[in-house]
N, C-alpha and C positions, 0 to 999 in steps of 0.2 A: 484320497486319491494321490500318486506318485505323478508330479508332473515334469516334464522332459524340459531340458533346459531354456527351450524357447517359449514355453507355455507358462502363463502366468493368470492370476485371479485379476489382477488390474495393472494397466499400463499408464503411466503419467508421462505425457509429453510436456517437457520444460521442467528445468531444476532450478527455476528461481525461488525467490522466497516462497511463494505461494505453493508451487509445485513440492519443493522440497518438504515443505511444513505439513503438506498433505501426505506425502510418501512416508514421512517420520511417523506421523500420528497414526495411519493405518497399520504401519508395521508393529507399534508398539501395543495397541489396543485389540488386535485380531491375529489370526493365522494366516491372513492374505499372504500370498506371494506376489510381491511387486517388481516391475520393472520402471526404472525411471531414466528417461530418454532426454538428452540435452545436446543442441546442435553445437553451441559454442563451447570452446573450451573452459573448463572449470576455473572459477575463480581462485584468487591465491589461497592458499592455506591459511587457516585462521591463525598459526603461529608465525605467519609471516607478514603479519600485517602492520606497518609503520607506527612506531608509537608517536611520531610528530605529524605526518602529513595526513590531513582529514580527506575522506573520499568527498569529492563534489557533491555525490548524489546522497541524501540522508532521507530518512522517513521520521514523522511524528508519530511514534508508536503509542496507542491508547493504552490504558488501563486492560480493556478488553483483551487486545492482542499481547500485552505483559502477561496476563494470565494464561493465555494459550502457551506461551513460551514457558512460562513455570510449570503448567500441567504436563508438558511432554520432555521436560528435563534438561531444557538448553538455557533457561534464563541466566543461570549461574554462570555459563560459559561466555554468554553476551556481554554481561557485567564485567567479567574478568578483562574482557577486551577494551571497551570503552563505551560508556552511555552517558548521557547528559541529561538531568532531570529538569522539568520545568514545572514549578509550581503555580505560576501566574500567566495570565495573557492579557495583553493590553492591545485595542483595536481602535484605530480613530480615521475620520473620513477627510478626503483631501481638502474640504471646506473649512476643517479646522474646528467645526463646531462640536459634532456629534463624537462621543467617546465613549467606550465601555470597558470595564476592568473585570477581569475574573481573577479570583483567588481560591485556591483549592481548600485552604483552611476553612472558608466559610461554609463548606459542606461537609466538613469534618473528615476531609482527606488529606493525606501527607504531599500529593502532588496529582497534577493533571495527566503527565505523560512523560515520555522519554524521545530525547531526539538522538537517533542512532544511524551510524552509517549503514548503506545498503550492503556493500560488501563484507560488512562484520556480519550482519543477520544470515546473510546467504552462505557464508563460509560457514559458519558455526553449524547452521543446519545440514550442509553437506558432508561436513565431517561426521556429524551423527548418523546421517543415513548410510555412509560408508561401513559404520559399525554394526549395522543390522544385518543379520544373516538372512532375512527374509526380503531383502533388497537387492536387485541386482542393477548396478549403474552401467549406462550406454553412453560413455563419454569420450568423443563426441558421437553422436547419433542422429543423422538428417534423415528426417522423415521425407519420404517420396511416394507414397502410396498407402490407401486405406481399403479394406474389404469388410463390409458390414454383411454379417449372416443372422439368420435367427439366432442361432445358438451359441456364437462366438463372434469377435471382431479380430481381424488380423491388421498389421502394419508391416510395411516395408521399409527398410533404412537403407541409404545409398550405400552404406558400408557393406551390404551383402546380407545382413540379417533378416529374417522374418519372424516376427514376433506374434504369438497368440494369446488371447485374452477374453475374460467375459465382460470386461468394462475398460473403455480407452477414456482417459481424462486428458483435455487439452487444457495445460496450464502454461501455453506458449506465447504469452503476452499479445500486445494489440496487434500485431501482425500476423495472427495465430494461423499455422499452415493446416493444423487440425480442422479449423474453422472453415478454412477455404477449401479443403478437399470433401469435406460433407456437404458443404452447399449451405450452410447456415447464413442467413441473410443478416446484415447489421447497419443498423441506422447511424452513420456518423456525421458529425459536424466540425468543420475545421474553424477554430477562433480567429485564426489568422494571427495568432499571438506566438511568441516563444518565451519560455521560462530560462532566464539567465540565472545561472548557479555560480558560487563562488564562495571562499571561506576569507573571512575579514576579521581584523582587529578593531575594536573600538575603544574610543577614549575613556567612557565611564563602562561601570559593569552592567552586565545584562540582567543582573539580579535574579537569574533564574527564572526568566519571562520571556514568552514568545511575544515578539511585537511584529504588530501588521499594520501597514497605512494603504487604505484603498485610494488610489490614484485614479484620474478619468480614464487612462490607457491601461489600468492593470490593478497588480495588487504587489506590494512589496512588502516581504517578510524578514526579520532577522531571528532566526532560531538559535537559542544558546547552546554553545558546547561547553565541554568540561571546564576550559579556561574561563574565568569571569569576563575576560576581555577579549573573546573569540566567538564570531557566530557564523553560522551557514545562511547565505541569504539565498532567497528564490524572488525574483524579479519578474513578473509577467507583464509584458507590454507589447505593443506591435512588432510584429516580426523585423522590419525595418529598422526600428528603433533599437530593439535588441542586438541585432548586427552591428549598428553603429556603436553600441556600449561596448561590444565585447572588442571591438577594434581601437578603443581609447587607449593611450598609455595608462600606466598603473596610478600616477598622480591626478590625471584628468578625470579616470573613472571614480576613484574614491571621492574627489570632490562632487561629483555628478551624484553620486550614492550619499553622501553626507546631506546634500541639498535637498534630494528627494525624500530622505527621511528626517527634514527638517530637523537635523542635528541630536534628535532624540537621546541618542548615546555618544554624543560629542562627535569629534572628527572620527572619519574611518580610515583604514589603510588595507587595500585588497592584499592577501597573503598567498593566493593561490594563481592558477590559470582561471580563466573564465571559459564557460561552455553555455550553450543555448539548446534547447531541444523545442519541438513545435507541440503545441497545446491543440487538443481537440477532446471532444465527447464522443462516445459511442455507446451504443447498447444492443445486444444481439435479440433477434425474434425471439430465440428459444435457447435455454440453456441447456436443454437435454434432447437426445434421440435414444432410440432404444440401444443399450449399450454404449452410450456416449454422453458425456457431460462436459460442460466447459465451466471454468473457474478464473478468478481474479480477471486481469485485464483483457484475457481471451474473451471475456463476456461483457465487461464494461470499462470503462474510463470516464473520470470525471476531472473538472478542472481543478487544479492542486491549490485552490486558495484557503481550503479547510483542512489540507492534509489528511484526507480521509481514504485515498486510493489503495494503498496498501494493506489498511485496516479492513477495508471490505473485502478485499481478496483473501486475507487470512480468515475472517469470518466465513466465507463461500468454503475453504478447504476445513474448518472445524466443524461446519454443519453436515457436509458430504460425508466426513468421517463419522458422525455420528449417525447419520441416516443408514449408511453401509454397514456400519457395526452392528447396530441393534437389528437389522434385518438380515444378519448373517445366518441364522440358524433355519430361517425359513425359506429365503430367497436367494438367488445369486446376486452378485454385485451388479450386473448389468441389467437387471429387471427393470422395464420403463416405469412401472408404477411406483417402485422405491425411488427411482430418479425423480419423478415427478415429486416427491415429498420433498426432496432438496430445492427444486426451483421454484415451488410454492413458497418455501421458508425464505429464500433468498432474494428473488427476483423483485417482489414489492418493494422490499426494504432499499435494495440498491438503487431502483429506479426512483423511488421518493425522494432519496439520498439527492441523487444525480440531478432530479429538478430543484431541489431547493438550492443547490451549489449554483446551478446555471442561473436559476432567478436571482440570487445575491451577486452574481457577476454582472448582471444586465442591470440590476438598480443600481450599484455603485460605480458605473461606466456611463451613467446617463448625465447628459450635460444639460437637462430640462430643468430650469429653475424649481418648478413645484417638486418635481421628484427629488432634487437635493434638499429642499427643506424637510419633506417628508422622510428620507432616510436619517437625517440629522437629528431631528426629533424621535425617531424611532430608537436609534442609538442611545441618545440621551435618556428617553424614558424607560428603555430596558435596564439600563444602568442603574435606573432607582428603585425597579419593582424586583425587590429580591425572589420571591418564589419563581419568577421568569428566569432570572439569572440562574438560579440554582440548578433548574429544570435543563436549561440550555448547557450548563457546566457538565451533568451528570450524562447527558445524551452524548454530547461531544467526547466526553472521555471513556464512552464505551461501559458505563457504569449502571446502564438502564437499558430495556428494549428486550425484544425474543431472541435472547443470547444463547447459544449452545451451551451444552455443559462445560466444555473446555474453557471458555471465555469468560466462565465465573470462579470467584476466587474459592479456594479449598477443595476444589477437585482433585481427585486421584484417578488418574488414566488407569491404574491396575484395577480398580473396581469395575471397569467395563466388562 
């Protein structure tokens, strides 16, 4: 069927990491005609990214997400910009008793994951989308209306366009306009915390290790960057404390940071501006309606202490792409039964991860002495029980679980 310029098989609202990944995957593995709509101006061109200044927002990319990027053909472009490998992870509690150390070599793997700047991932994905003949980009495109019908779904943009499709995907983040307009309810909990981010210099080498200390008021993580003496930090704490830390001058903040981290990597020196963003968790009641699906932060958000947020979103994209591609020959992409398969595959896993992370957050923030004793004994015991440690490492790295084809190694998208 010949489609008019305003008619598509799939419209994706949100050209962030998850939305762009979904668009690129679908464009390569099928004959779908796709519209990718983004309200914000596009991120800098991948070729214009500074070789010196790190983005304040980074993601800990798992092996599953790495496989997704490899299988859609963009990993080499991301590597060409800047990636920072981590092979180990060290976690300890504020009480200084319980510690656990993970090493990828003990499970026969070369690494646990990579720390990558969000703007690098997003810009590489967007540049790849621009090269696809079956993706039309609407940048900027501000959504202001949705019309759902039995046979199609339409959206109106403030810029004047009206786009029709068989399926609309909301990949437009935590404050999803798509979710709002279609009336999907959303359970949300405000942690009354903010995550403070910055780039720092450390006196000692980070040793390609992700370091994390649980504090009573939050979590402090040092994420290794390419330079062995540079890290990106994520410091979650009470909102008031985060604002106070952001207001300190650089020497005072560096001292506060080194003290909170117990000088594990020696003295630290802040190298960038600081920013703080509110922390919350949410999960929608349903991921799908007839001719509509939600993915990534539009559907779920978790606490950043385990660094799994974007990885869960990328798995959403890979699963939805697989479900739609395998159903292409017999059903249209907006078929509700097809979309329910995506929801059943992802909602349970996302919710379980969300509950586990929330429980960890509460466990390690407790001031009750019995709870402190139990958690420290638990860390110490887990560190000594090799099979459990290996299972945790493989799960956290995205090496096990009900993974879509794209998230497994050795998959060729052209085989679809």
